[in-house]
N, C-alpha and C positions, 0 to 999 in steps of 0.2 A: 473129892479133893479137900473139902473143908474138914471132914473127919480125919483125914490123913494129916492135915496141917495141925489141927488141935490135939489129936489123940495119938499120932504116930503111925508109921507104916503098917504096924500089925492090926490096925483098925479096918483095913480094906483087904478083902480076899476074893478069890474067884468063887462065885456063888455055886453052891451044890445044885441048885435048880434056878438057872437064869430065868428072867421074866421078859416077855414081849407081848404087847397087846394091852387092851383095856382090862385092868385088874382091880378087884375090890381091895380096899385098904381099910383097916380099923383105925379110926382116929380117936385120940385122947383130947379132951377139951383143952384148947390152946387158942390164943388170939390169932394165930396164923390160919386157923380153920373156921373162923367166925362166918356164919351163914351157910356153911356147906352141909347139905343134907344127903347128898348122894356121893359117897366116897369111892368113885371109880376113876382111876387115873391111868394115863398111858405109861407103860413101862417099856424100857428098852435097855437092858443091862445084862452083862455076864458077870458082874462083880457085885459085892455087897459090903455094907458096913457092919462090923462086928466088934465085940470086946470094948465097948466104950466105958470109960470109968464113971464115977459118980458125979463128975462135973457136967455130964450130959443127961438130959431128960428125954426118954424115948416117948415120942408123941404120936407115932403111927407105926403099925405093923400089919402083917398078914401071915398066913400059914407058911408061906415059902420064905419070906424075908422078915426076920424079927424086928429089924430096924428100917422102917420105910421112911421115917423122918425123926429128926431130933432137934432139940434146942440146947444150946450151950449155956449152962448156968441160967441166970435170969436175964441175960443180955438179949437184945434183939438180933440174935445170931441163930439161924436155922439151916439145916441141911435136909434135903428131900431126895429120896431114891427115884421117885417117879418124875414125870415131866408135866408140871402144871401149865407150861406154856403151849401145850398141844391140845387142840380140840379134836373132835371126831375126824374131821376131814384131814387135818394135818397129821394126826396120829396114825390114821389108816394109811396115808401115803408113806409115812416113815416105816411102818410095819411092812408094807409091800416092798419098799426099797431094801430093807434088811433081809427079807426073805430071798430076794434075788442075789444079794451080795454075799450072804453067808448061809450055807446049807444047814448049819446047826440051828438056826433060828426056828425052823419048822418044828423041831423037836420040843421047843419050849414055848411056842406061841400059845397064848392064853386068850380065851374069849369069854370072860365073865360077863361081858356085855357086848351085844351085837347091834345095838340100837344107836341111831345117830345122836341121841340125847346123851350118850355116854361121854363123860368128861366135860359136859357143858358147864359144870361148876368149877372146873379146875382153875380157871382164870381168877377165881376168888382168892386162891392162895397168893397169887401175885399181887392182886389189888390190896389184900390185907397187909402184905409185906410192905407195900408202898405207903399205905396209911400209917402203919406203925413207924416207919422210917420218918415220915413227916413230923410225927409227934416227938421224935427223939433228936431232931436237928436243932 
């Protein structure tokens, strides 16, 4: 939604390869990712962000989705494709629910990580966001 708002409707398309499950993501050094050493996040999407202009910094990607996260200019404005709010238990429940509700999900389910420690650092993205926000108030 944020990419569409800032970059226009052409920035969001149906993904060639949707992602579901705990997936590895390559992170670029950014204050949003401070302290993260294991970049495995829960994914659940049929769409993706593309064609961002130079006002956006691409700060995370993987082989399937080139824009996993971005920052808009130098402002404390970020967008992420993955779900940092979901730990292993919650993410697994979401994946199970998606598998039951949409038969296409099984074709795209990814299990880069099958360990309950997957995604345990995801909440750091949210905590970092809150800390950065406190500094900018």
